[in-house]
TITI-231848 format. One record per residue (C-alpha): residue in one letter; x, y, z. Coordinates in steps of 0.5 Angstrom, whole numbers, padded with zeros to 4 digits, always signed. Each point is the difference from the previous one (the first is absolute). Layout:
BEGIN
aXYZ;...
***
This chain:
BEGIN
m+0407-0031+0399;v+0001+0007-0001;d-0005+0004-0003;p+0003+0003-0007;i-0002+0008+0003;t+0005-0002+0006;a+0005-0003-0005;i+0001+0005-0004;a+0000+0005+0005;a+0006-0004+0002;a+0002+0000-0007;t+0001+0008-0001;t+0003+0001+0007;a+0005-0005-0002;f+0001+0002-0007;n+0001+0008+0002;l+0005-0003+0005;v+0004-0003-0006;k-0001+0006-0005;k+0002+0005+0005;g+0007-0005+0001;f+0001+0000-0007;q-0001+0008+0000;a+0005+0000+0005;g+0005-0004-0004;r+0000-0006+0004;d+0001-0007-0003;v-0005-0007-0001;e+0004-0004+0005;s-0001+0006+0006;m-0008+0000-0002;y-0001-0008+0000;s-0005+0001+0007;d-0004+0006-0004;i+0000-0004-0007;g-0001-0006+0004;k-0007+0003+0004;w-0002+0003-0006;m+0000-0007-0004;g-0003-0003+0006;a-0005+0005-0001;c-0001-0001-0007;s-0001-0007+0001;d-0005+0000+0005;v-0004+0005-0005;n+0001-0005-0006;h-0003-0006+0006;a-0006+0005+0001;t-0001+0001-0007;k-0001-0008+0000;m-0003-0001+0005;a-0005+0005-0002;q-0002-0004-0007;n-0001-0006+0004;p-0003+0002+0007;p-0002-0005+0005;m-0008-0003+0000;f-0003+0003+0005;k+0003+0007-0001;k-0003-0001-0007;l-0007-0001+0003;f-0001+0004+0006;a+0005+0007-0002;g-0002+0000-0008;s+0001+0007-0001;s+0007+0001+0004;v+0003-0005-0004;e+0000+0004-0006;s+0002+0006+0004;e+0006-0005+0003;a+0001-0002-0008;m+0001+0007-0002;d+0004+0002+0006;a+0004-0005-0002;f+0001+0001-0007;a+0001+0008+0001;a+0006-0002+0005;k+0003-0005-0005;k+0000+0006-0005;k+0003+0004+0004;a+0005-0005+0003;e+0002-0001-0008;a+0002+0007-0002;m+0004+0000+0007;e+0003-0005-0003;d+0001+0003-0006;e+0003+0006+0003;l+0005-0004+0004;r+0002-0003-0007;t+0001+0006-0003;w+0004+0003+0006;i+0005-0006+0000;n+0001-0001-0007;m+0002+0007-0001;t+0005+0001+0007;h+0002-0007+0000;g+0000-0003-0006;p-0004-0006-0002;n+0002-0006+0004;a-0002+0004+0006;w-0007-0002-0001;s+0002-0007-0002;d+0003+0000+0007;l-0006+0003+0003;l-0005-0005-0004;k+0004-0006+0003;m-0001+0003+0007;q-0007+0000-0001;a-0002-0006-0003;k+0004-0003+0007;i-0004+0005+0004;r-0007-0002-0004;k+0002-0008+0001;q+0002+0001+0007;r-0007+0004+0002;a-0004-0005-0005;e+0003-0006+0005;t-0002+0003+0007;l-0005+0006+0000;y-0005-0002-0006;k+0000-0008+0002;q-0002+0002+0007;a-0005+0005-0003;e-0003-0005-0004;m+0000-0004+0006;r-0004+0004+0004;k-0005+0001-0006;k-0001-0008-0001;i-0001+0000+0008;t-0005+0006+0000;e-0003-0003-0005;y-0001-0008+0003;v-0002+0004+0006;a-0006+0003-0003;l-0002-0006-0003;g+0000-0004+0006;i-0004+0005+0004;g-0005+0000-0006;a+0000-0008-0001;l-0001+0000+0009;i-0006+0005-0001;i-0003-0003-0006;t+0001-0007+0003;s-0003+0003+0007;g-0006+0003-0003;v-0002-0007-0004;i+0001-0004+0007;w-0005+0005+0004;v-0005+0000-0006;g+0001-0008+0000;y-0001+0001+0007;l-0007+0004-0001;v-0002-0005-0005;l+0001-0005+0004;m-0003+0002+0007;r-0007+0002-0004;f+0000-0007-0004;t+0001-0003+0007;g-0006+0004+0003;q+0005+0004+0005;l-0001+0006-0003;
***
C-alpha cells in the first residue's frame, strides 16, 4: 500500500501536468494519461485514509503514536486531493463544458474499480498474511514456553532436576 504522503505527492505532480496542459489549450482526451495518474494517486489517498481509520491489530498495539500521525497525514492528503479535484472540476467546466467533467468521472470510476480489483486486494492479502504469520509465531513462542515449563515441572517432580 502507498502511504498518503507519497500518494499526494504523485497526485500533485500529475495535477500540475494536467493544469499546465489545460493552460496550454490541450483537450481532455489528449491528457487522459496524466489525468489517469492523478486519479490513481487520489484513489491511493482515499484508500490510505480508509486504512488509517482501521489500522492492523499489531500496528495499534506496537505503534500507537504513529497510528495517529498516519491518520493525520491521510486526512491532510485527502483534503488536498479534494481541493485539487474542485479546482480541476472548475477548470474543466469553464473550458470544456459540463460533459467533459462527466466523462472524467466515468474514467475515474473505471480506474478506481481496476485499482480496487488488483492493487488493494493484493495489499489486503499481504496484510492478512503478515498478521497470520505474526499470530503463528506468537502462538509458537507461547506453546514452546508452556512445553518448556511443563518439562521443568515434570523433571522437578520426578527428582531429575
